[in-house]
PANULO-370038 format. One record per residue (C-alpha): z, x, y. Coordinates in steps of 0.02 Angstrom, whole numbers. Example, Ala and Ser with C-alpha at 12.3 -4.5 7.8 and 13.67 -1.06 7.14 Angstrom:
! PANULO-370038
{Z=390&X=615&Y=-225}
{Z=357&X=684&Y=-53}
! end
This chain:
! PANULO-370038
{Z=6189&X=9296&Y=4615}
{Z=6192&X=9385&Y=4449}
{Z=6025&X=9462&Y=4403}
{Z=5941&X=9400&Y=4246}
{Z=5870&X=9520&Y=4117}
{Z=5697&X=9474&Y=4179}
{Z=5746&X=9519&Y=4359}
{Z=5812&X=9688&Y=4303}
{Z=5652&X=9722&Y=4204}
{Z=5543&X=9672&Y=4352}
{Z=5637&X=9786&Y=4471}
{Z=5634&X=9930&Y=4347}
{Z=5446&X=9907&Y=4327}
{Z=5426&X=9907&Y=4517}
{Z=5527&X=10069&Y=4534}
{Z=5420&X=10154&Y=4402}
{Z=5258&X=10095&Y=4486}
{Z=5320&X=10165&Y=4652}
{Z=5360&X=10331&Y=4568}
{Z=5186&X=10335&Y=4490}
{Z=5112&X=10334&Y=4666}
{Z=5203&X=10498&Y=4701}
{Z=5180&X=10606&Y=4545}
{Z=5269&X=10774&Y=4541}
{Z=5118&X=10868&Y=4472}
{Z=5021&X=10844&Y=4634}
{Z=5057&X=10915&Y=4806}
{Z=5226&X=10853&Y=4872}
{Z=5205&X=10707&Y=4990}
{Z=5277&X=10722&Y=5165}
{Z=5338&X=10543&Y=5160}
{Z=5524&X=10536&Y=5196}
{Z=5565&X=10355&Y=5156}
{Z=5516&X=10211&Y=5044}
{Z=5539&X=10048&Y=5138}
{Z=5578&X=9896&Y=5030}
{Z=5558&X=9720&Y=5096}
{Z=5610&X=9564&Y=5004}
{Z=5552&X=9388&Y=5042}
{Z=5681&X=9254&Y=5011}
{Z=5543&X=9120&Y=5006}
{Z=5410&X=9200&Y=4897}
{Z=5524&X=9316&Y=4796}
{Z=5410&X=9463&Y=4836}
{Z=5477&X=9640&Y=4829}
{Z=5363&X=9750&Y=4933}
{Z=5369&X=9939&Y=4950}
{Z=5293&X=10034&Y=5096}
{Z=5278&X=10216&Y=5144}
{Z=5318&X=10289&Y=5316}
{Z=5145&X=10242&Y=5379}
{Z=5177&X=10060&Y=5332}
{Z=5049&X=10072&Y=5193}
{Z=5090&X=9959&Y=5046}
{Z=5139&X=10060&Y=4893}
{Z=5186&X=9918&Y=4775}
{Z=5208&X=9730&Y=4769}
{Z=5287&X=9619&Y=4639}
{Z=5369&X=9449&Y=4627}
{Z=5547&X=9430&Y=4567}
{Z=5548&X=9254&Y=4498}
{Z=5736&X=9232&Y=4515}
{Z=5721&X=9262&Y=4702}
{Z=5585&X=9131&Y=4737}
{Z=5651&X=8999&Y=4859}
{Z=5826&X=9070&Y=4848}
{Z=5928&X=8991&Y=4987}
{Z=6093&X=9085&Y=4959}
{Z=6174&X=9138&Y=5123}
{Z=6224&X=9304&Y=5045}
{Z=6050&X=9334&Y=4972}
{Z=6021&X=9503&Y=5055}
{Z=6196&X=9564&Y=5012}
{Z=6163&X=9523&Y=4829}
{Z=5989&X=9598&Y=4833}
{Z=6060&X=9757&Y=4910}
{Z=6185&X=9777&Y=4768}
{Z=6055&X=9738&Y=4634}
{Z=5929&X=9862&Y=4705}
{Z=6061&X=9998&Y=4723}
{Z=6115&X=9974&Y=4543}
{Z=5937&X=9983&Y=4480}
{Z=5893&X=10136&Y=4584}
{Z=6049&X=10222&Y=4518}
{Z=6010&X=10171&Y=4339}
{Z=5833&X=10238&Y=4360}
{Z=5888&X=10394&Y=4455}
{Z=5796&X=10511&Y=4337}
{Z=5631&X=10429&Y=4388}
{Z=5678&X=10413&Y=4572}
{Z=5744&X=10591&Y=4588}
{Z=5584&X=10665&Y=4517}
{Z=5461&X=10581&Y=4633}
{Z=5338&X=10696&Y=4719}
{Z=5413&X=10664&Y=4890}
{Z=5478&X=10802&Y=5004}
{Z=5668&X=10794&Y=5006}
{Z=5771&X=10725&Y=5086}
{Z=5704&X=10549&Y=5062}
{Z=5780&X=10378&Y=5050}
{Z=5750&X=10200&Y=4994}
{Z=5786&X=10080&Y=5136}
{Z=5797&X=9890&Y=5127}
{Z=5718&X=9807&Y=5279}
{Z=5698&X=9631&Y=5343}
{Z=5531&X=9549&Y=5384}
{Z=5536&X=9626&Y=5559}
{Z=5552&X=9800&Y=5482}
{Z=5732&X=9817&Y=5543}
{Z=5843&X=9912&Y=5420}
{Z=5967&X=9807&Y=5324}
{Z=6039&X=9940&Y=5209}
{Z=6009&X=10116&Y=5149}
{Z=5996&X=10098&Y=4960}
{Z=5974&X=10275&Y=4897}
{Z=5967&X=10444&Y=4982}
{Z=5921&X=10602&Y=4889}
{Z=5923&X=10782&Y=4948}
{Z=5894&X=10907&Y=4807}
{Z=6062&X=10917&Y=4717}
{Z=6146&X=10791&Y=4832}
{Z=6121&X=10606&Y=4798}
{Z=6208&X=10475&Y=4900}
{Z=6209&X=10297&Y=4838}
{Z=6295&X=10161&Y=4933}
{Z=6321&X=10078&Y=5098}
{Z=6370&X=10142&Y=5266}
{Z=6439&X=10316&Y=5244}
{Z=6529&X=10305&Y=5410}
{Z=6605&X=10134&Y=5378}
{Z=6774&X=10119&Y=5462}
{Z=6755&X=10284&Y=5555}
{Z=6766&X=10205&Y=5727}
{Z=6927&X=10115&Y=5681}
{Z=7000&X=10275&Y=5608}
{Z=6957&X=10371&Y=5767}
{Z=7033&X=10236&Y=5878}
{Z=7193&X=10239&Y=5776}
{Z=7198&X=10429&Y=5784}
{Z=7174&X=10429&Y=5973}
{Z=7306&X=10293&Y=5998}
{Z=7430&X=10393&Y=5896}
{Z=7386&X=10551&Y=5991}
{Z=7412&X=10471&Y=6160}
{Z=7579&X=10397&Y=6107}
{Z=7646&X=10573&Y=6077}
! end
């Protein structure tokens, strides 16, 4: 699923509205994560804080009644790209660092970490430890062979 210009604009607007809830000129919020949930049926993009309080809600028209099997994979990539593109806004939110944007399913189970920021360190992307278990198994197998 390739995002339309309208989808990109709607996500960018949502990111900016989330950032407005945590202005830098006020006392830094202790919140450590922004939890994003996407509904494949309604197209809603919802943002929650750590206390499960709704921070923002919008509808992404392109996502309404989307039945693609890889819907959440596509949404993950789109949201990561938009968070990265809007990093100046995201990095300057009045949230105590480190903080992250996490994509969750309807049951609040994490699907993907979208954006993690810690002062000068910003990590964007999927599983940072991807393939580590396989690498360790290979290393141990090679070690025992010797």
